[in-house]
C-alpha positions as CSV (number, residue, x, y, z in Angstrom):
1,X,33.2,11.5,-14.4
2,X,35.5,9.5,-12.8
3,X,37.8,9.4,-15.6
4,X,37.9,13.3,-15.4
5,X,39.1,13.0,-12.3
6,X,35.3,14.2,-10.7
7,X,35.1,12.0,-7.3
8,X,32.7,14.2,-5.9
9,X,28.8,13.7,-5.2
10,X,26.7,14.3,-8.9
11,X,23.8,16.2,-7.5
12,X,25.7,18.5,-4.8
13,X,29.5,18.3,-5.5
14,X,30.7,17.5,-2.2
15,X,33.2,15.1,-1.3
16,X,31.7,11.5,-1.5
17,X,31.7,10.2,2.4
18,X,33.9,7.5,3.0
19,X,31.8,5.6,5.4
20,X,28.4,3.9,5.4
21,X,26.4,6.0,7.9
22,X,27.7,9.4,6.1
23,X,26.9,8.2,2.6
24,X,23.0,6.7,4.3
25,X,22.4,10.2,5.2
26,X,23.6,12.1,2.1
27,X,21.4,9.7,-0.1
28,X,18.4,10.3,2.7
29,X,18.7,14.0,2.5
30,X,18.2,13.8,-1.4
31,X,15.2,11.6,-0.4
32,X,14.0,14.4,1.3
33,X,14.3,16.4,-1.4
34,X,11.9,14.0,-3.5
35,X,14.8,13.1,-5.7
36,X,13.5,10.0,-7.6
37,X,17.4,9.0,-8.3
38,X,17.9,8.9,-4.9
39,X,14.9,7.2,-3.9
40,X,15.5,4.3,-6.1
41,X,18.8,4.1,-4.9
42,X,17.3,3.9,-1.3
43,X,15.1,1.3,-2.5
44,X,17.9,-1.2,-3.8
45,X,19.7,-0.5,-0.7
46,X,16.9,-2.0,1.2
47,X,16.0,-4.5,-1.4
48,X,19.9,-5.9,-1.1
49,X,20.3,-5.1,2.5
50,X,23.4,-3.2,2.0
51,X,24.1,-1.4,5.1
52,X,20.6,-1.5,6.1
53,X,18.4,-4.3,7.3
54,X,17.1,-6.3,4.4
55,X,13.2,-5.0,3.7
56,X,11.4,-5.8,0.3
57,X,8.4,-4.2,1.5
58,X,10.0,-0.8,2.0
59,X,12.0,-0.9,-1.1
60,X,9.0,-1.9,-3.1
61,X,7.5,1.2,-1.3
62,X,10.5,3.4,-2.4
63,X,10.3,2.2,-5.8
64,X,6.4,2.9,-6.1
65,X,7.5,6.5,-5.5
66,X,10.7,6.8,-7.4
67,X,8.3,5.5,-10.3
68,X,5.4,8.0,-9.2
69,X,8.4,10.7,-10.0
70,X,9.5,9.6,-13.2
71,X,12.1,6.8,-12.4
72,X,12.4,4.3,-15.3
73,X,15.1,2.3,-13.4
74,X,12.8,2.2,-10.5
75,X,10.0,0.5,-12.8
76,X,12.4,-1.8,-13.8
77,X,13.2,-2.6,-10.4
78,X,9.8,-3.4,-9.6
79,X,8.7,-5.7,-12.3
80,X,12.1,-7.5,-11.3
81,X,10.9,-7.6,-8.1
82,X,7.0,-8.8,-9.0
83,X,8.5,-11.1,-11.6
84,X,11.1,-12.8,-9.0
85,X,8.1,-12.9,-6.4
């Protein structure tokens, strides 16, 4: 999408926010609608601690939820988390 000059949100086509707080609010809005991609993404943010306090337990909980909704990436992240301890 970026190659075609499209820099908007892939879900709602609104302009992407330029700060972490607005980005997090956008992700949380998608999480509230049970979007597995957004839930997985939020889990990754909690796992690494980017923009949020690092919380591996919360990340695993979110990945489980996303996996139940069909996210293959969440399954992969869960596998990596369990393999690395």
